[in-house]
N, C-alpha and C positions, 0 to 999 in steps of 0.2 A: 815570919811570913805566913800569911793565910793562903790557904789553898782556894783557888777560884771555885765558885759553885758549879757543879756539873749540871748540865741540862738533862732533862729526861731523855731516855733512849729513843723515843718516837718523835721528838721535837722536830727534827729535820724532815722527817717523813710527813708530818702534819702540815708543815709549811709548804712543802711541794704539792700536797693534795689541795690545799687551799688556793695556791696559785693556779693549779690546773683547773679547779672549779671556776675561778674568776675568768680564766681564758675561755672555758667552754661557755659560760654564761654570756660573755661578750660576743663570742662567735655566733651563738644562737640568736642573740638580740639583733646582730647585724643581718643574719640570714632572714629573720622574720621581717625586718624592715625592708630588705631588698625584695622579698616575696610580695609584700603588701604594695610596694611602689610599682613593681612590674605588673601586678594584677590590675591596678588602677590604670596604668598605661594601656594594657591589653583591652580593658573595657572601653576606653576612649577610642582606641583604634577600631574596635569592632563596631561601635556606633558610627564612626566616620565611614567605615566600609559599607554599612547599610545605607547611609545617606548617599554615598557615591554610586552604589548599585541602583538606587532609586533614580538618581539623576541620569545614569546611563540608559535606564529603561525609558525615561521621558524623552531623551535625545533620540533614541532609536525610533520611538513612535513618531516624533516630529520628522525624522528623516524619511520614514515610510510615507508620511503624508506629503512631504515635499516631492518625493520621487513620483508619487501618484499624480500630483499636480503637474509635474514636468511632462509626464506621459500624456496627460489630458491636453496640454498646450499644443500638441500636434493635431488635435481634432478641430476642424474648422467650425463645427457647430458650437463647441465649447467656447472657442475664442469669440465668436459672434455674440454668444450669450453674455460673456464677460463685458464686451464692449457695450452692449445694450444696457447692462445693469450698472456698470461703473461710470460710463461716459455718456449715457443717455443717447446712444446712437439708435436710429430707428430704421425700419424697413420702409420701402417706398409706400406712401399713402398711409402710414401709421402715425398716430398722434400720441405723444407721451405726456401724461399728466403727472406732475410731481405732487405728492402728498406729504404733509409734515411727518417727521419721524416720531415714533412713540416716545422717545426720550424728551423731545421738545414739548410734547403734549403734557407730560407729567410735571414739567417745571413751572 
């Protein structure tokens, strides 16, 4: 009977080190992919935040204008000015002449 060949004394250690290296490489690859993916998501969310902040600023400006218009609606002079402008109301003895709009002239 032949004696089985013996393995080098460091063979088991080398296998364990190679397995550990593979596990570390796989973990670092996964961590790198996760970091890249999350940084892309973060950039997208930051762009979305900037857009939403711009929209909020626009809406706040519009709200201020509407609040001003509501306050002006309590003024009788402003209401009469709107009525004359939009509905062609006139004061007594006043004649209104309607001229063509600039848009209609250019067409």
